[in-house]
C-alpha positions as a Python dict, from the first residue, in 0.01 Angstrom:
ca = {
    (1, 'M'): (0, 0, 0),
    (2, 'M'): (143, 337, -99),
    (3, 'D'): (132, 643, 133),
    (4, 'R'): (-75, 913, -40),
    (5, 'N'): (84, 1187, 178),
    (6, 'R'): (424, 1135, 27),
    (7, 'V'): (543, 1315, -281),
    (8, 'S'): (836, 1213, -501),
    (9, 'P'): (1126, 1455, -549),
    (10, 'E'): (1034, 1502, -915),
    (11, 'E'): (668, 1582, -833),
    (12, 'Y'): (772, 1819, -559),
    (13, 'L'): (987, 2017, -807),
    (14, 'R'): (699, 2022, -1057),
    (15, 'I'): (462, 2156, -794),
    (16, 'I'): (704, 2431, -683),
    (17, 'A'): (770, 2529, -1043),
    (18, 'S'): (401, 2574, -1110),
    (19, 'A'): (333, 2766, -798),
    (20, 'P'): (270, 3142, -823),
    (21, 'P'): (576, 3359, -732),
    (22, 'M'): (603, 3472, -373),
    (23, 'P'): (520, 3840, -318),
    (24, 'K'): (822, 4063, -267),
    (25, 'K'): (892, 4101, 104),
    (26, 'R'): (934, 4450, 241),
    (27, 'G'): (1241, 4538, 448),
    (28, 'K'): (1238, 4627, 810),
    (29, 'Y'): (1149, 4987, 738),
    (30, 'G'): (902, 4923, 456),
    (31, 'N'): (1163, 4949, 177),
    (32, 'V'): (1142, 4747, -143),
    (33, 'K'): (1458, 4635, -324),
    (34, 'V'): (1493, 4781, -678),
    (35, 'T'): (1724, 4673, -964),
    (36, 'V'): (1857, 4941, -1206),
    (37, 'D'): (2132, 4876, -1460),
    (38, 'G'): (2190, 4530, -1311),
    (39, 'M'): (2256, 4674, -967),
    (40, 'T'): (2019, 4598, -676),
    (41, 'F'): (1948, 4887, -439),
    (42, 'D'): (1798, 4860, -94),
    (43, 'S'): (1523, 5111, -166),
    (44, 'K'): (1355, 5327, -426),
    (45, 'H'): (1521, 5633, -267),
    (46, 'E'): (1861, 5484, -327),
    (47, 'A'): (1776, 5391, -684),
    (48, 'K'): (1653, 5744, -746),
    (49, 'A'): (1980, 5896, -606),
    (50, 'Y'): (2170, 5661, -838),
    (51, 'G'): (1965, 5794, -1135),
    (52, 'E'): (2041, 6148, -1024),
    (53, 'L'): (2413, 6073, -1004),
    (54, 'K'): (2413, 5919, -1355),
    (55, 'L'): (2249, 6233, -1490),
    (56, 'L'): (2503, 6457, -1307),
    (57, 'K'): (2792, 6252, -1440),
    (58, 'A'): (2659, 6264, -1797),
    (59, 'G'): (2629, 6643, -1758),
    (60, 'G'): (2993, 6673, -1641),
    (61, 'V'): (2906, 6800, -1288),
    (62, 'V'): (3020, 6469, -1130),
    (63, 'E'): (3353, 6319, -1217),
    (64, 'E'): (3288, 5978, -1053),
    (65, 'F'): (3099, 5813, -777),
    (66, 'E'): (3128, 5488, -582),
    (67, 'C'): (2838, 5284, -451),
    (68, 'Q'): (2843, 5118, -100),
    (69, 'A'): (3172, 5263, 19),
    (70, 'E'): (3275, 5137, 362),
    (71, 'Y'): (3417, 5354, 646),
    (72, 'P'): (3545, 5164, 946),
    (73, 'L'): (3461, 5368, 1261),
    (74, 'V'): (3763, 5310, 1490),
    (75, 'V'): (3803, 5480, 1835),
    (76, 'N'): (4114, 5443, 2039),
    (77, 'G'): (4230, 5152, 1823),
    (78, 'A'): (3904, 4963, 1866),
    (79, 'K'): (3671, 4909, 1579),
    (80, 'I'): (3326, 5017, 1690),
    (81, 'C'): (3133, 4951, 1369),
    (82, 'T'): (3137, 5020, 998),
    (83, 'Y'): (2941, 5289, 821),
    (84, 'I'): (2846, 5190, 468),
    (85, 'A'): (2772, 5505, 258),
    (86, 'D'): (2524, 5461, -24),
    (87, 'F'): (2739, 5682, -254),
    (88, 'V'): (3069, 5870, -234),
    (89, 'V'): (3051, 6147, -496),
    (90, 'N'): (3353, 6323, -649),
    (91, 'F'): (3254, 6637, -819),
    (92, 'A'): (3435, 6798, -1124),
    (93, 'D'): (3528, 7104, -904),
    (94, 'G'): (3720, 6869, -655),
    (95, 'R'): (3455, 6842, -386),
    (96, 'E'): (3378, 6505, -229),
    (97, 'E'): (3042, 6432, -72),
    (98, 'V'): (2896, 6131, 100),
    (99, 'W'): (2537, 6063, 1),
    (100, 'D'): (2287, 5849, 197),
    (101, 'A'): (1932, 5771, 74),
    (102, 'K'): (1710, 5749, 377),
    (103, 'G'): (1337, 5741, 442),
    (104, 'F'): (1398, 5861, 796),
    (105, 'R'): (1673, 5883, 1046),
    (106, 'T'): (1725, 5587, 1285),
    (107, 'K'): (1909, 5618, 1614),
    (108, 'E'): (2180, 5396, 1482),
    (109, 'Y'): (2225, 5611, 1172),
    (110, 'I'): (2245, 5933, 1379),
    (111, 'I'): (2524, 5792, 1593),
    (112, 'K'): (2715, 5664, 1289),
    (113, 'K'): (2666, 6002, 1116),
    (114, 'K'): (2831, 6181, 1413),
    (115, 'M'): (3111, 5936, 1428),
    (116, 'L'): (3180, 5968, 1055),
    (117, 'K'): (3202, 6349, 1096),
    (118, 'A'): (3434, 6323, 1394),
    (119, 'L'): (3661, 6069, 1239),
    (120, 'Y'): (3669, 6157, 871),
    (121, 'G'): (3537, 6519, 861),
    (122, 'H'): (3255, 6418, 618),
    (123, 'D'): (2914, 6567, 638),
    (124, 'I'): (2650, 6329, 491),
    (125, 'V'): (2409, 6463, 224),
    (126, 'E'): (2078, 6295, 302),
    (127, 'K'): (1867, 6220, 3),
    (128, 'G'): (1501, 6144, 42),
    (129, 'I'): (1447, 6279, 391),
    (130, 'K'): (1186, 6545, 418),
    (131, 'P'): (1286, 6852, 624),
    (132, 'K'): (1125, 6867, 968),
    (133, 'K'): (817, 7078, 985),
    (134, 'E'): (824, 7359, 1239),
    (135, 'K'): (590, 7300, 1531),
    (136, 'K'): (310, 7549, 1560),
    (137, 'K'): (335, 7757, 1869),
    (138, 'Y'): (8, 7810, 2047),
    (139, 'V'): (-49, 8127, 2229),
    (140, 'K'): (-263, 8106, 2540),
    (141, 'K'): (-577, 8324, 2493),
    (142, 'Q'): (-595, 8620, 2722),
    (143, 'R'): (-927, 8720, 2867),
    (144, 'F'): (-1002, 9075, 2892),
    (145, 'I'): (-1248, 9186, 3165),
}
């Protein structure tokens, strides 16, 4: 008697091949991976920044740029962590900028940003983060008698 709950390896592969594709998983912060020019980016923000850099390079404003550049953050000889910049941009006028595409600032990112500034002197140009809105100040109503 044959067990009907068992599936042969060939039948299993046929079933898996005919199954609909799994939906793309979102990242921890709701990002969706995007592929442009054969390169996979962690988010739409990052892919958009890459497109912007390609245009700037074609226009001669940017000389070159590097994706996913690593900066080891070392304090007193001890490696604390590594900051991975989305892009390091070298402009035609000699400037160098570190670009990071973010949806919002995490606590970890804020610490790494400060350490990068202290150790390497680089300010990070944040792409995709909306500026903070000013809080409305409410004035207490005065009563006149």
